[in-house]
C-alpha positions, 0 to 999 in steps of 0.5 A, a space after each residue: 110750586 106756587 100756585 100761579 106758576 101751578 096754574 100756568 103750567 096746567 094751562 099750557 098744558 092742556 091748551 099743548 093737549 088742545 084742550 084750551 077752556 073756553 077755546 074750540 081748538 083750530 085741529 081735530 084730534 088725531 085719528 087712531 090708525 091702524 097700527 093703533 088698533 092692532 095694540 087694542 088686542 093686548 087689552 085685559 088681564 093676561 097671566 105671566 109665566 116665566 118659560 126662560 130666565 136665562 137658563 136653556 134646561 128651563 121649562 114653563 113654570 108656574 105663573 110668575 105674575 099678573 099683566 092688567 092692559 089698558 087702552 088710553 084712547 085710541 093711540 096707546 096702551 099701557 101695560 102694568 106687571 106685578 110680578 114675583 123676580 127669581 129672587 123671590 122679590 116683588 117686581 112691577 113694571 110699566 110699559 106703554 105701546 103706541 104708534 109714531 106715525 112720524 117715525 112710522 114705527 111702533 114705540 115703547 116706554 117699559 120702568 121697573 120697580 127695582 131699576 133707575 132706568 127707563 128703556 125707550 122702543 123703537 118697534 116694527 111689526 111683522 108682515 104677517 101682523 104676528 110678531 111684534 119687535 122693539 129695539 133699544 139702548 139700555 145699562 147691561 148689569 153684566 157690563 156694570 152699567 155698559 150701554 147694551 143694545 135690547 130686542 125685547 119680540 111679542 109674539 101672538 100665538 092667538 089672541 089669547 096666547 102671547 110670548 114676550 122674549 127678550 135679547 141683549 146683544 154681545 160683543 160678538 154681535 150675537 143675540 143672546 136671549 135672557 128672558 121668555 115669558 108666556 101671557 096668556 089672557 084670563 079666562 072671565 
């Protein structure tokens, strides 16, 4: 890319973000809502343990890794995990979460170092404000990559303990849990 074209790309990006250089913007940045504020409880360092990897007889195990969650402005949180897969391989993931006021839903994007695919989620918070349920469509490895519906349920048990359960919709219309992980906030 030529430096001239790169300069224009950067300038257009800055204008799009409302940060035009040398000019005042005509609209104020969007204020963070209570939904955005709810996401801030994820911020911090967490120890991750696998509770269930699809084997219903499995119990809580030794930690498999860590997650660091940081705020990105007042509207987003970014969670970066460094995990050890059941195969022993390193597994890095990035999860971004926010709230889309137009959709009136929480939104998330998830990527993994071992997969070429991206999951794009929409979600809702339960009435008690403890459980966030996301749904997405993505490739199902058990069906040769055919698209399937996925559901991720994140429940805060306390401010320092949450459980993340992942489900896949089967051909019979029932949800099957294939993974549950336990997150405990690291003590400072």
